[in-house]
C-alpha positions as CSV (number, residue, x, y, z in Angstrom):
1,M,-166.4,160.1,35.2
2,Y,-164.9,162.4,32.9
3,R,-161.2,160.8,32.0
4,R,-158.4,163.4,30.7
5,S,-156.6,162.1,27.5
6,Y,-152.9,163.8,27.6
7,N,-151.7,164.1,24.1
8,V,-148.2,163.7,24.2
9,N,-146.1,163.2,20.7
10,P,-144.2,160.3,21.0
11,L,-141.0,162.0,18.8
12,F,-141.0,164.6,21.9
13,A,-141.7,161.3,24.5
14,L,-138.0,159.8,22.9
15,L,-136.1,162.9,23.0
16,I,-137.0,163.6,26.6
17,I,-136.0,159.7,27.0
18,I,-132.8,159.9,25.3
19,G,-132.1,163.4,27.1
20,F,-132.3,161.6,30.8
21,F,-130.2,158.6,29.5
22,V,-127.6,161.6,27.6
23,L,-127.7,163.1,31.6
24,M,-127.3,159.7,33.3
25,Y,-124.1,158.8,31.6
26,Y,-122.3,162.4,32.3
27,F,-123.6,161.6,35.7
28,I,-122.0,158.0,35.7
29,K,-118.4,159.5,34.3
30,G,-118.0,161.8,36.1
31,F,-118.6,159.6,38.9
32,F,-116.1,157.2,37.9
33,Y,-113.8,160.0,36.9
34,L,-114.0,161.3,41.0
35,I,-113.5,157.6,42.5
36,Y,-110.9,157.4,39.8
37,W,-108.6,160.1,41.6
38,A,-109.7,159.5,44.5
39,A,-108.6,155.4,44.2
40,P,-105.4,155.7,45.9
41,L,-107.1,157.6,49.2
42,L,-109.9,155.2,49.3
43,I,-107.3,152.1,49.4
44,I,-105.6,154.0,52.2
45,G,-108.3,154.2,54.3
46,V,-109.0,150.8,53.5
47,L,-104.9,149.4,54.7
48,I,-105.8,151.9,57.8
49,L,-109.0,150.0,58.7
50,D,-108.4,146.7,57.9
51,Y,-105.0,146.1,56.1
52,R,-106.3,141.9,56.0
53,L,-109.5,142.9,54.0
54,F,-107.4,144.3,51.4
55,V,-104.4,141.0,51.2
56,D,-107.8,139.0,52.0
57,H,-108.8,140.1,48.3
58,F,-106.2,139.7,46.3
59,K,-105.2,136.5,48.1
60,G,-109.0,135.3,46.9
61,L,-107.7,136.4,43.4
62,Y,-104.5,134.7,43.4
63,K,-106.7,131.5,44.7
64,G,-109.0,131.7,41.9
65,I,-105.8,132.4,39.1
66,R,-104.4,129.1,40.6
67,R,-107.8,127.1,40.8
68,E,-109.8,128.0,37.1
69,P,-107.0,130.0,35.3
70,I,-109.2,131.2,32.4
71,T,-112.3,132.6,35.1
72,G,-109.4,134.1,37.7
73,T,-107.5,136.0,35.0
74,L,-110.9,137.5,33.8
75,W,-111.5,138.5,36.9
76,A,-108.1,140.1,37.8
77,I,-108.2,142.0,34.9
78,I,-112.0,143.3,35.9
79,N,-110.7,143.9,39.6
80,I,-107.5,146.0,37.9
81,L,-109.8,148.0,35.5
82,A,-112.7,148.4,38.1
83,L,-110.1,149.6,40.5
84,P,-112.1,152.9,41.3
85,L,-115.3,150.9,42.4
86,V,-113.4,147.9,43.7
87,A,-111.6,150.0,46.3
88,V,-115.3,152.1,47.1
89,W,-116.8,148.3,47.8
90,L,-113.3,147.6,50.1
91,L,-114.2,150.9,51.9
92,I,-117.9,150.0,52.7
93,V,-116.8,146.5,53.7
94,G,-114.1,147.7,55.8
95,L,-116.5,150.3,57.6
96,A,-119.1,147.4,58.4
97,K,-117.0,145.1,59.6
98,R,-115.2,147.9,61.9
99,K,-119.2,148.8,62.7
100,V,-120.0,145.5,63.8
101,K,-116.8,145.1,66.0
102,K,-117.7,148.6,67.4
103,A,-121.2,146.6,68.3
104,Y,-120.0,143.5,69.4
105,K,-117.5,145.1,72.0
106,E,-120.4,147.0,72.7
107,Q,-122.5,144.5,73.6
108,Q,-119.5,142.5,75.6
109,Q,-119.6,145.4,77.7
110,R,-122.8,145.3,78.7
111,R,-123.3,141.7,79.4
112,E,-120.3,142.0,81.7
113,A,-121.7,145.1,83.2
114,L,-124.9,142.6,84.8
115,Y,-122.1,140.3,86.6
116,S,-121.5,143.2,89.1
117,E,-118.2,141.9,90.9
118,F,-118.9,140.6,94.6
119,E,-116.6,140.0,97.3
120,I,-117.3,136.7,99.7
121,I,-117.8,138.0,103.8
122,E,-116.5,135.3,105.9
123,E,-119.0,135.5,109.1
124,E,-117.8,135.4,112.4
125,E,-118.6,132.7,115.0
126,E,-119.2,134.5,118.1
127,D,-118.4,133.3,121.4
128,N,-120.2,134.6,123.8
129,G,-118.1,132.6,126.8
130,Q,-120.0,129.2,125.9
131,Q,-117.9,126.5,125.4
132,S,-118.6,124.0,122.7
133,R,-120.9,120.7,123.7
134,L,-118.2,118.9,122.3
135,D,-115.3,119.4,125.4
């Protein structure tokens, strides 16, 4: 079996790897810049979808600060600094919850459709001129 060997200069390979990471850096930087400006719209979207999700998130931060002041404060600072990412995360969770509620509602409708409405029909006794024997 013939085995082919590739002679690649290690310096060239290192330059390709560095170029890849520089490209990824600028891609991530651009993405973060984009969601930074879109964060207010994302937050409005979260509030429209499910305002309780937004309120519960910040209640959880507040409880974390009260329970463990140092760790809770650090999480609050991280949430402020990464607000665009938090907004995207809350929007994704809101959309997922909405989809689950919709699927549950459809399941309930299917379940109710299985049981059809019915009407009890009372049979009338026919009296063909015969009297009952109990008389």
